[in-house]
N, C-alpha and C positions, 0 to 999 in steps of 0.2 A: 933501126939496128934495137933487138929487145931490149925490155927492161930487165933490171936483172934483182933479184931476189934483198930487197934489206933484211939485214943480218935482224933476230930478233921480232918482226914481225910477217906476222900469218898473211898471207895474199889475199888481197879484197874477195876473190870470189866464193874464197875456201868460209872467210866470214862470214857473207852475204846466203851462204849455201848453211852454213852452221845455225844461224839465227834465223832461216828459214823451219830449220828442223825443232830446232827448240819451240819456235810461234806454234806451228805443227801437235807438236806431242801435247804442250799448255791447251789448243781449242780444243782438243780430244778429251782432254783427264775434264774440263770440265764443262762440253756435249754430253759424258760419262754422267757425268755429277748432275746434271742435271735429270737423264732420263732414269737414274735412280730420284731422284724428287719424285717423279712423277709417275713414276711404279710403284714405292714406297706411302704416296698420300694416296692414288686407286687402292690400295688394299687396306689403308685405314677408312677411309670412304665405302667401299662396301662391307666392311667390318660394321662399321656404324649406322651404316644403314639394315644390317639384320639386327644387332641390338637395340638398339635407339630407341627410344619414346620419340613422336608428335615434336615434345619440343626442341630436343636436345638435336634431333633431325634437322629442325629448321636452320640449326645455329651450324652444326655441318657443313652443310651446302653452303654456308654466307662466309663460313671463316676455313676450310677447306682450303678452296680457289683463291682468297687473298692471302697465306699463307705461302698455298706454290709461288706464288706470283712474287712473294716478298724474298722466298727462300730462293731463289732463279735471281733478284737484280743482283744480293748480296755473293753470290756463287760468282754472277758474269763481271759484279767489281776488284774482287778477289781476283779472278783470271787477267783483267787488263792490271792491276798494282803487280803481280810478280810480270807476266810479259814486260813491262815496261822496267824494271828493275832486272830481269836475265835476258832477257832479247836487247832492249836499246842502252841497257846499261847505266838508266837512271837510279838518282838516289830517293828514292819511294819517300824516306823520312824527312826529309828535307822537302819534299812535294809536297805531305801531307802538314809540312808547319808551311808552307807557304801560303796552303786553300785557308787557314784564319782572315789572309790580306784578303784576298781574292775571290773568298767564300761571298763578302758582301756585295760585290759588283754582280756575282753570278746569283746571290738569290735574289737581290733585284733584278735579273733578266729572267728569271725565271720564276717571276711574285707566284701569276696565277695557275703554274704546277704546283708550285709548294701549298698553295691554297687548294685545290685540287687534293691533293697528296693528304692534308689535316683533315681535311671536310672526313675521307673512307677511314681514317683513323674514327672520327666521331660517329659514321654512319656503325661503326663495327660494334665500339661502345655502346653508343645511346639503341643503338637496334630499331630506328623505328619502321624498318624494312628491312623486309628480308628476299629471301630469291623466290619465286611461284607468286609475291604479292599483285595485285592489283592498284595502283596508288595514282594520285592526281598531284601533281607539283606542279603550279601555277597552273599554265595554259596545255602542259602536254599531260599524257592521262598511257597504261598499256602496262602491260604485266613486267615483272622485275627478270631479269633473266641470267643478271651476272652484274658483280659488282663488283668496279675493277678500282687499280689506285688511282685513276683520273677522272675516271667516268662512271656510269651507269645504265647500263645494253636496257631498255624496255621495247617491249612486241607491242604495238600498238594493236588499238583493233580493226584500224584496216591490215594489221600483217606485215606493217614495216618492221625496219628493227632501228630501233631510234636511241644513236648515243649524248644523254644528257652530262654534264661534267659536275661533277660531289659537288662542287660548290654549287650547285642552283638547285642541288638537294635538299639541299640544309637552311640554305636563304628562307627558302619562301616558304609559305604555309604549306604541308604537307600529306594530305587525305589517302589514310593507308583499308580503303573500301576493304579489303579483304577480314579485318579485324572489326566490320561491324557484325554488332549480332543480327538485322532481316535487313532486306531490301523492301524502300516505300513505293506506292500505288498511291496514284494520283490520277484522277479525271475529272472532266463534271459530264453529264450527261442531260442533252436539251428535249425535253419531252412538249409536242405541240398542243394549242391550246384547248382541244376535244380529247384529252388524259384526262377526267375529272377528277379532283380531288380523293375521292374514296381509292380510282383505281392505283394514284398515286402513292398511296398509302400503304395498298399492298402489295403494290410493288420493290418497292421499299426493305419493308418486314420478311419478305422471299425472300429478294436477294441478300438481304443480310443477313439471313440465317445460312443461306446456302454458302455465303464466304467464310461466316463464322466456322464453321463445318468444317471446312476443307482443314487437312491435320500440320501444314503448314501454314496458316497464319494464325498471327496471333489476338488476341480477346481485343484488342480496340480497333474495332470498324466503325468505322464512320459513314454513313448514307446518310446526307440531309437534304432536305428541298430549300435552297440557297438563298435562288431568286427569282423573281418573276418579271419577265422581261418583254417586247417585242416579239423576239425570235423564239418564245416561250416558255416554258417555266425549267427551272435547272434545280438540279440534283447532282449533287459534289459525293463522290464517292471517294477514298482512301481508306489504307489497311498495310498490313507489312508481313512483307512475306520472311521466314525462316529460317533463310537459305544466304550462302556462298557463291552459292555456284549462279552461275548469270543464264548457262541455259535452263538451270529450275526456274529459273525465278522465272523464266518464261515461258515453262509451259507452264507454270500456275497460275498466270496471270493470261494465259490465254484460254484455260481453263474456263477460271472463274467470268471469263467476256461468255465463253456458248451460255453463263448457268444466268448471268445476266438478261439473258435476250431471251433465253427459255422465260423466267422472272416477268420479262414486260407483256411476252407471246401472248402466257397464261390470261396474263388479270385485261388483256385486250389493250393495253395502252399502247402508243405510236409516239417515233420521233418526228421533232420539229425538221422538218421539209427545209428548208435555209436555216442552220444552225450556226453560228461560229464556229470557227475550228474549237473540238476542244482541248481544251490543254492538259497535255499524258503529261506525269514527273515520273521519273523515277530516282532514287537515290541508290 
């Protein structure tokens, strides 16, 4: 026996289809607004790249992705509230008021997420690093590619994509390697006992002059006869290369290593055969 229609009550299939239609309209509007946000911020970013200075370009590259994510979260939250009120007939005002009581439980459950969110605001305000900087935080190191709400994405020297929680980026000592004025080169050379003191002094003079005349090397070049050991005569070398590019740093270091070899060969010196491993350090 077919069910009789109840006067004043809409059939449930009609109600369900109408609800789905409203839900689809709300989802479509939210999607369109999010695409408009993407387009607007892309236009702003392109204009900023054409007119901005180096400092403001650095700020834009960090602020614009952050602002885009923040706007999208806001739009999605508003869309959810509208859907709850219009489609599911939820009293949104009462729901928001009830969040004051349940918010404590939610905040406790999402403690780490909230800490990372607050850390992202700290990173944006304090700006200890920005997109494109080479940083070391604790045991992790890499180039910053994105700063998000919850985490910072790093590209490591091995080309892997590392995700680090923002809280870890500000809780640990952070070394922004991109902000240093120069890169240090330090190592020890070991000469055999046949190398005379006159030869050693001549090698040091020629090598120091060769290093100091390089355009990217600072004036505080040090090359000292530091010790005598059974392995041979030890000469420590230290200088600084004024560059933030790691590739350029390697090129300068290689070029000056050849100049050092030329100085040793020119003065007739020779390296110790059974020398301990040279300790090369760079910062």
